[in-house]
C-alpha positions as CSV (number, residue, x, y, z in Angstrom):
1,M,332.5,144.3,184.3
2,K,329.9,146.8,185.4
3,L,326.3,146.2,184.2
4,N,323.2,148.3,184.6
5,E,320.6,146.0,186.1
6,R,317.6,147.7,184.7
7,S,319.0,147.7,181.2
8,L,320.0,144.2,181.6
9,A,316.5,143.1,182.8
10,F,315.0,145.0,179.7
11,Y,317.3,143.2,177.3
12,A,316.6,139.8,178.8
13,T,312.9,140.1,178.5
14,C,312.4,142.3,175.3
15,D,310.5,141.1,172.3
16,A,313.5,140.7,170.1
17,P,314.2,137.2,168.8
18,V,316.4,135.0,171.0
19,D,319.2,132.7,169.8
20,N,318.1,129.8,171.9
21,A,315.6,129.2,174.8
22,G,314.5,126.3,176.8
23,F,314.6,124.6,180.2
24,L,317.9,123.4,181.7
25,Y,318.9,122.0,185.0
26,K,321.5,124.1,186.7
27,K,323.8,122.8,189.4
28,G,324.1,125.1,192.6
29,G,327.3,126.8,193.2
30,R,327.6,125.6,196.8
31,H,325.3,122.6,196.7
32,A,325.1,119.4,194.6
33,A,321.4,119.8,194.0
34,Y,320.1,120.8,190.4
35,H,317.5,123.5,189.9
36,R,315.3,123.6,186.7
37,R,315.6,127.1,185.2
38,W,314.3,128.7,182.0
39,F,317.4,129.8,180.0
40,V,317.6,132.4,177.2
41,L,320.5,133.0,174.9
42,R,320.8,136.6,173.5
43,G,324.1,137.3,171.7
44,N,327.0,136.5,174.3
45,M,324.6,136.7,177.2
46,L,323.0,133.6,178.8
47,F,320.2,134.5,181.1
48,Y,318.3,132.1,183.5
49,F,314.9,132.6,185.0
50,E,312.8,130.6,187.5
51,E,310.0,130.4,184.9
52,P,309.3,131.4,181.4
53,A,306.9,134.1,182.5
54,S,309.4,135.7,185.1
55,R,309.9,139.4,184.6
56,E,313.4,139.6,185.7
57,P,316.3,137.0,185.3
58,V,317.8,135.3,188.3
59,G,321.3,135.6,186.9
60,V,323.3,136.0,183.6
61,I,326.5,134.3,182.3
62,I,328.7,136.3,179.9
63,L,329.9,133.8,177.4
64,E,333.3,135.4,176.6
65,G,336.5,133.3,176.9
66,C,334.6,130.2,177.8
67,T,334.8,126.6,176.9
68,V,331.7,124.3,176.4
69,E,332.4,120.6,177.1
70,L,330.5,117.5,177.9
71,V,331.0,116.1,181.4
72,E,329.9,113.1,183.5
73,A,327.4,114.2,186.2
74,A,324.6,112.8,188.2
75,E,322.1,114.3,185.7
76,E,322.0,112.9,182.2
77,F,322.8,115.0,179.1
78,A,325.2,117.2,181.3
79,F,327.7,119.8,179.9
80,A,329.7,122.5,181.5
81,V,330.7,126.2,180.7
82,R,334.2,126.6,181.9
83,F,336.3,129.8,182.2
84,A,340.0,130.2,182.4
85,G,341.5,131.2,185.8
86,A,342.1,129.6,189.1
87,R,339.0,131.3,190.8
88,A,336.8,131.2,187.7
89,R,333.4,129.5,188.3
90,T,332.4,126.4,186.3
91,Y,328.6,126.2,185.4
92,V,327.4,122.7,185.1
93,L,324.1,122.4,183.1
94,A,321.9,119.5,182.0
95,A,319.4,119.3,179.2
96,E,316.3,117.2,179.0
97,S,317.3,115.2,175.9
98,Q,320.2,114.4,173.6
99,A,318.9,116.8,170.8
100,A,318.4,119.6,173.3
101,M,321.9,119.1,174.8
102,E,323.5,119.1,171.3
103,G,321.6,122.3,170.3
104,W,322.6,124.2,173.5
105,V,326.3,123.2,173.2
106,K,326.5,124.4,169.6
107,A,324.7,127.6,170.3
108,L,326.9,128.4,173.4
109,S,330.0,127.6,171.5
110,R,329.2,130.1,168.8
111,A,327.8,132.9,171.0
112,S,331.1,134.7,171.7
113,F,332.4,137.7,169.6
114,D,335.8,135.8,169.2
115,Y,334.0,133.2,167.2
116,L,332.0,135.7,165.0
117,R,335.2,137.6,164.4
118,L,336.8,134.4,163.0
119,V,333.9,133.9,160.7
120,V,333.8,137.5,159.4
121,R,337.5,137.2,158.8
122,E,337.2,134.1,156.7
123,L,334.4,135.5,154.8
124,E,336.2,138.7,154.0
125,Q,339.1,136.6,152.6
126,Q,336.6,134.7,150.4
127,L,334.9,137.8,149.3
128,A,338.3,139.4,148.4
129,A,339.2,136.2,146.3
130,M,335.9,136.3,144.5
131,R,336.3,140.0,143.7
132,A,339.8,139.3,142.3
133,G,338.4,136.5,140.1
134,D,339.5,133.6,142.0
135,C,336.4,131.9,143.4
136,P,337.2,129.5,146.3
137,P,335.7,126.2,146.7
138,P,332.7,125.9,149.0
139,P,333.6,125.1,152.6
140,R,333.6,121.6,153.9
141,R,330.6,120.4,155.8
142,P,331.6,120.1,159.5
143,R,331.4,116.7,161.0
144,A,328.5,115.6,163.0
145,L,330.5,115.1,166.1
146,P,333.4,117.3,167.5
147,P,336.8,115.9,168.3
148,K,337.4,114.3,171.6
149,E,340.0,115.0,174.3
150,N,340.5,112.5,177.0
151,G,337.3,110.8,176.1
152,C,335.2,113.9,176.3
153,A,333.8,115.8,173.3
154,V,334.8,119.5,173.5
155,W,333.3,122.6,171.8
156,S,335.2,125.7,172.5
157,A,334.1,129.3,172.2
158,E,337.8,130.3,171.8
159,P,338.9,130.9,168.1
160,P,340.3,127.6,166.8
161,P,343.9,127.4,165.5
162,A,344.6,127.9,161.8
163,A,344.5,124.3,161.1
164,A,341.1,123.9,162.6
165,A,339.8,127.0,161.1
166,A,340.6,125.7,157.7
167,L,338.3,122.7,158.3
168,I,335.4,125.0,159.3
169,L,335.7,127.6,156.6
170,S,338.1,127.0,153.8
171,P,340.4,130.0,153.3
172,A,340.6,131.7,149.8
173,G,342.4,129.6,147.2
174,A,342.5,126.4,149.3
175,A,341.8,123.2,147.5
176,A,339.1,120.8,148.9
177,P,340.5,117.4,149.7
178,A,340.0,114.6,147.3
179,G,336.6,112.9,147.8
180,S,335.3,115.4,150.1
181,R,331.6,116.4,149.8
182,P,330.8,120.1,149.2
183,G,328.6,121.6,151.8
184,P,326.3,124.6,151.6
185,A,327.6,128.0,150.6
186,P,328.5,130.3,153.5
187,P,326.3,133.2,154.5
188,P,326.8,136.4,152.4
189,L,329.0,139.1,153.9
190,P,326.9,142.2,154.8
191,P,327.9,145.4,153.0
192,R,330.2,147.8,154.8
193,R,328.5,151.2,155.8
194,R,329.9,154.5,156.7
195,A,329.0,155.9,160.1
196,W,327.4,158.9,158.5
197,A,325.1,156.8,156.2
198,P,321.5,157.6,156.4
199,N,320.6,153.9,156.8
200,G,323.4,153.2,159.3
201,P,323.0,152.2,162.9
202,P,321.7,154.5,165.5
203,H,324.2,156.7,167.1
204,A,322.5,156.9,170.4
205,G,320.2,154.6,172.4
206,S,320.2,151.5,174.6
207,F,322.1,148.3,173.9
208,A,318.9,146.5,173.1
209,R,318.2,148.9,170.3
210,L,321.7,148.5,168.9
211,H,321.3,144.7,169.1
212,E,317.9,144.8,167.4
213,W,319.2,146.9,164.5
214,Y,322.1,144.7,163.8
215,G,320.0,141.6,164.4
216,Q,317.8,142.4,161.6
217,E,320.4,141.9,159.0
218,V,322.0,138.9,160.8
219,R,318.6,137.2,160.8
220,A,318.0,137.9,157.1
221,L,321.5,136.5,156.2
222,R,320.9,133.5,158.5
223,S,317.7,132.8,156.7
224,Q,319.3,132.9,153.2
225,W,322.2,130.6,154.5
226,L,319.7,128.1,155.9
227,G,317.7,128.1,152.8
228,S,320.8,127.3,150.7
229,R,321.8,124.6,153.2
230,S,318.4,122.8,152.9
231,R,318.7,122.9,149.2
232,A,322.2,121.4,149.2
233,Q,321.2,118.6,151.4
234,P,320.2,115.4,149.5
């Protein structure tokens, strides 16, 4: 992938809200030492800086086709970002607390476009069912901890199989299991817009402008969903 360094540096340090940010310990590629870096997650790009006030990132990780999993390492609260392929690099990171580690793992596992595409597809199915008059039951609340494989909890950025997707977002018309506890309503589906609509996205401009334009509606929908989630909790 070819990236423009100037545009990338501007996008990493612009004033738009970030998806997650904080200090993590990053294991060196050739050495076993860990270095404390300031990480910023924007969309599917994970930037890392020497300090929060740094004007340019030291590097960036594109979070497409990756798997995020917990690992045993010298540092506590460690996890790894792995990519498929024999020569693909594995990034080993460590948080400063259990809560910070869980927050980062969840944010990174949901950062890819494959995950967002799956969520949008399920929401479209639910919307189509609601318009047809068949209102589906609310989706089940996800479990607090993910399933384990070989003793390690695994979060994947790849789209889950059909069976796993049904546990995350119930498809239209599916019956909720007996005794299950209904969770909060999913975020509403944004309206479709034509390309020539006067309030549509800008046709030209930097990637940061396009990201900010789409991010305004995403942030509004996310705020509505978090509000409904907090009201649904006892």
